[in-house]
C-alpha positions in Angstrom: -18.7 -20.8 -5.7 -19.9 -17.7 -4.0 -19.6 -14.0 -4.8 -16.5 -13.6 -2.6 -14.7 -16.5 -4.4 -15.9 -15.1 -7.8 -14.3 -11.7 -7.0 -11.1 -13.3 -5.7 -10.7 -15.1 -9.0 -11.3 -11.8 -10.9 -8.9 -9.9 -8.7 -6.2 -12.5 -9.0 -6.4 -12.2 -12.7 -6.5 -8.5 -12.6 -3.5 -8.1 -10.3 -1.4 -10.7 -12.3 -2.2 -9.1 -15.7 -0.8 -5.7 -14.8 -3.4 -3.9 -17.0 -3.0 -6.2 -20.0 -6.6 -7.2 -20.9 -5.5 -10.1 -23.2 -3.4 -11.5 -20.4 -6.3 -11.0 -17.9 -8.6 -13.0 -20.2 -6.0 -15.8 -20.5 -5.6 -15.9 -16.7 -9.3 -16.0 -16.2 -9.8 -18.7 -18.8 -7.1 -20.8 -17.1 -8.5 -20.3 -13.6 -12.1 -21.1 -14.7 -10.9 -24.2 -16.5 -9.5 -25.5 -13.2 -12.9 -25.2 -11.5 -15.3 -28.1 -11.1 -18.0 -28.0 -13.7 -20.5 -27.0 -11.0 -18.3 -24.1 -9.9 -17.6 -23.0 -13.5 -21.4 -22.8 -14.2 -21.9 -20.9 -10.9 -19.0 -18.5 -11.9 -20.9 -17.8 -15.2 -24.2 -17.3 -13.2 -22.5 -14.8 -10.9 -20.9 -13.0 -13.9 -24.3 -12.8 -15.6 -26.0 -11.5 -12.5 -23.2 -8.9 -12.0 -23.7 -7.7 -15.6 -27.5 -7.5 -15.1 -27.0 -5.3 -12.0 -24.7 -3.0 -14.0 -27.3 -2.4 -16.7 -29.9 -0.5 -14.6 -30.9 3.1 -15.1 -30.0 4.4 -11.6 -26.4 3.0 -11.9 -26.0 4.5 -15.4 -27.4 7.8 -14.2 -24.9 8.0 -11.4 -22.0 7.0 -13.7 -23.2 9.6 -16.1 -23.1 12.3 -13.4 -19.7 11.2 -12.1 -18.1 11.0 -15.6 -20.0 13.8 -17.3 -21.5 11.3 -19.7 -20.7 7.7 -20.3 -21.0 4.7 -22.5 -20.3 1.3 -21.0 -16.6 1.9 -20.4 -17.1 3.0 -16.8 -19.0 -0.2 -16.1 -17.3 -2.8 -18.1 -14.0 -3.4 -19.8 -13.9 -3.8 -23.6 -14.3 -7.6 -23.6 -17.5 -7.4 -21.4 -15.7 -8.5 -18.2 -17.0 -6.7 -15.1 -14.5 -4.2 -13.8 -12.2 -6.0 -11.5 -11.2 -3.7 -8.7 -11.1 -4.3 -5.0 -14.3 -2.5 -4.5 -16.2 -3.2 -7.8 -18.0 -0.2 -9.3 -21.0 -2.4 -9.8 -21.2 -2.8 -6.1 -20.5 0.8 -5.1 -22.7 2.8 -7.4 -26.1 1.3 -6.7 -25.7 2.4 -3.1 -24.8 5.9 -4.3 -27.7 5.8 -6.8 -30.2 5.3 -4.0 -29.2 8.7 -2.6 -30.4 10.3 -5.9 -33.6 8.3 -6.3 
């Protein structure tokens, strides 16, 4: 399991769920259950690392500026899943944050 595969799994669930978070969670659970134990653990490790990257002040500061204030909604979805877009916000904003700090 690498980050590219991690995001492919997230994106497949995102695309197939058509915006339905409950369905996305079901799809992710099914896909993760099909992984080897080693890959499932690595999926969790990548997920945790992605969430840690999202909870840093420069990222929040940029999100605050972009959105005119923010809670965790711009960074995560209600269930705590990282946003699953083709260019994840958690990957784009740190680069933008470096321009400000």
